[in-house]
C-alpha positions, -999 to 999 in steps of 0.1 A, spaced: 753 -604 -310 784 -597 -288 778 -631 -272 775 -648 -306 806 -631 -319 821 -630 -354 818 -662 -373 784 -670 -357 748 -666 -368 718 -666 -345 684 -677 -358 651 -672 -341 618 -682 -358 584 -668 -347 558 -691 -332 538 -710 -358 501 -706 -361 483 -736 -345 449 -751 -354 425 -756 -326 401 -777 -346 395 -781 -384 401 -745 -398 398 -727 -364 430 -713 -351 441 -709 -315 446 -672 -305 481 -663 -317 508 -658 -291 543 -649 -302 573 -670 -291 588 -653 -260 624 -655 -272 615 -641 -306 595 -612 -291 622 -605 -266 647 -598 -294 624 -582 -320 592 -568 -304 575 -581 -335 542 -599 -331 535 -614 -366 537 -651 -374 557 -664 -404 588 -644 -394 624 -653 -387 650 -631 -370 686 -636 -379 716 -621 -361 747 -620 -382 775 -601 -364 798 -583 -388 776 -586 -419 783 -554 -438 748 -550 -452 733 -552 -417 737 -575 -387 700 -578 -377 679 -593 -405 641 -600 -403 621 -621 -427 584 -614 -425 552 -617 -446 551 -593 -476 522 -569 -479 492 -585 -495 460 -564 -498 438 -594 -505 450 -614 -475 450 -583 -453 413 -579 -461 407 -612 -444 434 -613 -417 443 -577 -409 473 -555 -418 508 -567 -421 540 -546 -415 559 -558 -446 597 -556 -449 597 -518 -453 580 -511 -419 600 -538 -402 631 -517 -409 615 -483 -401 594 -494 -371 611 -524 -356 648 -515 -360 659 -542 -384 690 -534 -404 677 -554 -434 644 -572 -442 632 -597 -468 598 -613 -476 594 -647 -459 589 -662 -493 625 -655 -501 639 -673 -471 650 -705 -490 670 -684 -513 686 -660 -488 690 -677 -454 711 -707 -466 736 -681 -479 738 -664 -445 743 -698 -429 770 -707 -454 791 -678 -443 791 -689 -406 812 -713 -387 786 -716 -359 748 -716 -359 732 -705 -327 698 -720 -326 677 -739 -301 667 -773 -315 635 -791 -303 613 -761 -297 599 -758 -332 601 -792 -349 589 -778 -383 616 -752 -384 642 -777 -371 635 -798 -402 639 -768 -426 671 -757 -409 686 -792 -410 676 -794 -447 694 -762 -455 726 -774 -437 724 -807 -455 721 -790 -488 752 -769 -480 771 -800 -471 761 -817 -503 771 -787 -523 804 -784 -503 815 -818 -515 811 -806 -551 821 -770 -550 833 -743 -526 801 -741 -505 807 -743 -467 785 -758 -440 789 -746 -404 809 -768 -381 789 -762 -349 753 -759 -336 750 -741 -303 718 -737 -283 709 -700 -285 684 -704 -256 712 -708 -230 726 -673 -234 693 -657 -243 675 -671 -213 703 -658 -190 696 -623 -204 659 -627 -199 664 -636 -162 675 -601 -154 647 -576 -159 653 -541 -171 634 -511 -158 611 -512 -188 605 -549 -183 596 -543 -146 572 -517 -158 554 -543 -180 553 -567 -150 539 -539 -127 511 -532 -152 502 -569 -155 503 -572 -117 481 -541 -112 454 -554 -136 455 -589 -121 452 -575 -86 422 -554 -97 406 -586 -111 411 -604 -78 395 -575 -59 366 -576 -83 361 -613 -80 362 -613 -42 337 -584 -40 313 -603 -63 317 -637 -47 287 -653 -29 274 -688 -23 254 -702 -53 275 -688 -80 296 -712 -102 333 -712 -105 330 -701 -142 311 -670 -131 340 -660 -109 364 -668 -138 343 -644 -160 350 -616 -136 388 -621 -142 384 -623 -179 363 -591 -179 389 -572 -160 418 -585 -182 401 -577 -215 388 -543 -202 425 -533 -199 435 -548 -233 453 -578 -217 450 -616 -221 451 -643 -195 487 -654 -189 474 -690 -183 442 -708 -178 427 -695 -145 424 -719 -116 391 -713 -98 388 -741 -73 361 -742 -46 358 -766 -18 376 -799 -26 388 -784 -59 411 -761 -40 432 -791 -32 437 -799 -69 469 -779 -79 462 -774 -116 424 -776 -115 409 -761 -146 373 -774 -151 359 -743 -132 323 -756 -133 314 -764 -97 288 -744 -77 302 -724 -48 289 -737 -15 283 -717 18 311 -725 43 337 -735 17 369 -718 6 376 -706 -29 412 -706 -43 418 -686 -74 452 -685 -93 450 -660 -122 472 -636 -140 474 -616 -172 500 -604 -198 512 -569 -205 534 -568 -236 538 -606 -231 550 -601 -195 530 -621 -170 515 -616 -136 508 -647 -115 487 -642 -83 468 -665 -60 443 -657 -33 421 -679 -12 390 -667 5 358 -679 22 328 -680 -2 305 -665 24 330 -639 36 339 -655 70 367 -680 77 357 -709 99 382 -714 128 398 -743 110 401 -725 77 415 -694 94 441 -715 113 453 -731 80 453 -698 63 474 -682 90 500 -709 87 503 -704 50 505 -666 54 532 -670 80 551 -693 56 548 -667 28 560 -639 50 590 -660 60 598 -668 24 595 -632 12 619 -622 40 644 -646 25 643 -630 -9 674 -608 -7 705 -606 -29 731 -631 -17 706 -657 -6 703 -687 -29 672 -697 -48 662 -724 -24 663 -703 8 628 -689 5 615 -724 0 633 -737 30 619 -708 51 584 -717 39 588 -754 46 600 -747 82 570 -724 88 545 -748 74 559 -778 93 559 -758 126 523 -747 120 510 -781 111 526 -796 142 511 -768 163 477 -777 149 482 -815 155 480 -823 118 516 -835 117 532 -854 146 568 -856 156 597 -832 156 598 -806 128 634 -814 120 625 -851 115 594 -843 94 615 -820 71 642 -847 68 618 -875 59 596 -852 37 563 -864 52 551 -828 51 548 -832 13 514 -848 18 501 -813 24 527 -791 7 539 -809 -24 551 -781 -47 580 -756 -47 575 -722 -31 580 -703 -64 594 -700 -99 609 -673 -121 584 -649 -136 587 -629 -168 576 -633 -204 566 -669 -195 546 -676 -164 572 -703 -155 599 -682 -169 633 -692 -183 666 -692 -163 686 -719 -145 678 -726 -109 711 -741 -103 746 -732 -116 773 -759 -115 750 -781 -93 747 -752 -67 715 -732 -61 717 -699 -80 722 -668 -60 695 -642 -60 705 -609 -77 688 -576 -84 665 -577 -114 653 -612 -109 615 -617 -105 600 -647 -89 567 -659 -73 563 -668 -37 534 -692 -33 534 -716 -3 502 -737 2 486 -763 23 462 -788 8 444 -813 30 422 -834 6 390 -850 17 397 -885 29 432 -877 41 442 -906 64 451 -898 99 437 -862 97 406 -851 117 376 -846 95 374 -809 105 406 -802 86 397 -821 55 388 -804 23 408 -772 31 431 -760 4 449 -726 8 476 -710 -14 488 -674 -12 509 -662 -42 526 -629 -49 551 -616 -74 584 -604 -60 612 -584 -76 647 -588 -61 662 -553 -55 696 -541 -43 684 -537 -7 661 -567 -5 629 -572 -25 597 -555 -36 564 -574 -35 549 -561 -68 514 -573 -57 517 -559 -22 485 -537 -26 462 -568 -29 449 -578 5 462 -610 21 455 -606 58 424 -626 68 406 -595 82 412 -577 50 400 -606 29 368 -609 50 362 -572 47 362 -574 9 344 -606 1 308 -601 -10 308 -563 -8 296 -557 -44 260 -548 -48 
């Protein structure tokens, strides 16, 4: 509200309910911006920030209590509990929004709202403003002069995590790490990818959490498909399994990837590629320190991967020339990380004024280099083909450097081999 200032009004709608098919709904997941401001998890809600409003600056519209509907859908907070339990200064039933919210907008010179995220609400808001403008031409009504994207200032706040937010991330990381351990221990040739996925879902739900995204469980050639999601192939002896999976605690996400041999033993070629990726990750993590810019961890990973692939004979030429011409992207085609928070690929600008953003304490990012040598790769010896490796951890920038939140989950090849297949 300090950033909005007097004369402005900020408007944040909750995520709408979406139909999966016919009358079956997708599991409800609240809009991250809305939840960040309100902590309120019910649909059909609107948060309004009106700095200087005498009757209360933080207003929340929500569903009214309805015993009949609650019998079918579960309890609702209602306006009274929204004030007492969620800190709103004032609250109204969502059914009254057409009567009340235009009046709040009418008193403002500026509307802070992010267009394009919720098309249905965009249309309603534009309709209210158009009504005020029509009325203004006939009477003393006033329509605001400016629309300003609320997301820009809100997302900059979300980029810096508080101690409480870091606690949510740590809990999500701990559960995801436990799920990876469980899956590794139960892995063996002959299982299907979906059976490994089920181990993750079991562990997430056992701790009251939901997956933060569709798990990637890719065995053999599927490990070279970056966003593979079918998860239906049978695990074969002698292959690698790459799993990218995380969960949410209070909507804060973990995002961890591990790659391991299905039979518990890396082949010489698999281990060689794995060690290059591990070296790249260690170099990238070492570059996550305050004062370095966003791209420095990626640059460190690229240098390590190019040197390693040249050492193995998979790439030929000088590392500097290969980096300049980008030919390494055949085997490492994505960035080394992304912001992490309430969204898996979290909000926050990566550049400020066309310059890479400087890393600062409180930022959280993933570090996830990988090498993917798909079957049939031209100019690559057959023994390297079909190997896909990614190692991903979640990293908090601290005053003195960084903290790898998922440090406790094994990543050294000997540790991986000692864990795979150990469950009875």
